[in-house]
N, C-alpha and C positions, 0 to 999 in steps of 0.2 A: 249425489253428485248431477251437475247438469252434464248430459253426455249427449254429443252430436252424433247422429245418426248418419254414416255416409256411404253411398254406393252409387251405382248407376242411375241418371235420370234421363238423360238425353238419349233419344233414338230415332231413327229414321221415320218410324210411324207414331200416330197419337196412340193406337192401341198400345204398342210397346212403351211408350212413356206412362200411361195410365198403368200398366202393369208394374213398371219400375217404382212408381211412387206406392202401389200397393204393397210392395215388398218393404221399403223404407218405413211405411206408417205400420205395418204389422210389427217390424222390430221395435219400433218405438214405443207400439202398446206392450210389448214385453218388457222393455227397460222399464215402463211407467209400471208394471206388474212388480218388479223387483225393488220399487220403492225410490227409483231416481227420477230425475225430470228430463225427458227425452226432448230433443231438439232437431227438427228436419229442416234444413235451410231452405231448400225449395219450396216448402210450405210457407215460408215467410216471404217468398218471393212472388208466387203464383198470382196473388191477387192484385200485386202491383202492375204485373205484366199486362192485366186486362186493360191498362190505361196508358202503357209506356209505348212509345212508338220507335225506341231505339233497338240494338242489338239484345236479343232476348237471352243469349248465353251469357253476354257479358253482365247483364243485369242479374240473373240469377247467381252468376260467381261472386258477384259484387256483395249482394244481400247475404249469400251463404257463408263468405268468408266473415263478414261483419258478425253474424251469429256464431260461428265457430270459436270467433275470438273471446267469448264469454263463457265457453265451456269447459270443464273439468277434465274430459276425456272424451274420446270419439269411438265408437263401435264402427268399425271398417267392414261391410258387408262384402264388397267386392270392389276391386280397382276400376277406376274410370279416371280421365283426366281432372274432374272436378273432384271427385271422391279423394284423390292422391292429394291434391292441394289441400284440402282440409285436413287430412291427416298429416301432412307436412306441417301444417300452422301449429296442430297440436303437439307434434314431436318437438319443433323447434322451441316451445315454452315448457318442455321437460314434463308434459301431461302424458298419462298412459293412453295406449291405443290398445283396444280390444279388438279381438278377431271373431270372436263368438259370444252369443247371450251366455253360455257357461261360464265364461272367464267372469263375468260381473255378478259381483255379490249382492246377496239381498240386503237392503237397507231398511231397518225397522222403524228408525225415527227419521222423519224428514226434515 
């Protein structure tokens, strides 16, 4: 399965954004260890933002939502406005929402 990793990224300080991204990427590594393909939308957006002059949040969400659209499920680590949008997109497509790593079964064959 391709699993979107959703949780807070935005924060008032750069230090907190770094910590939030670390939490997302640690969960992604755990999902990968279970044999699934993790996707973190903000990881797709951040390199683009180095060159983009528009609204950062809007750009992150546009890219994150596009990435979420190809996912088979979402792992919701914690709620935030953006994470909730990703979750809602998955729910509207009738796909599963996981709330912990324990809910995700190991996949032996990729």
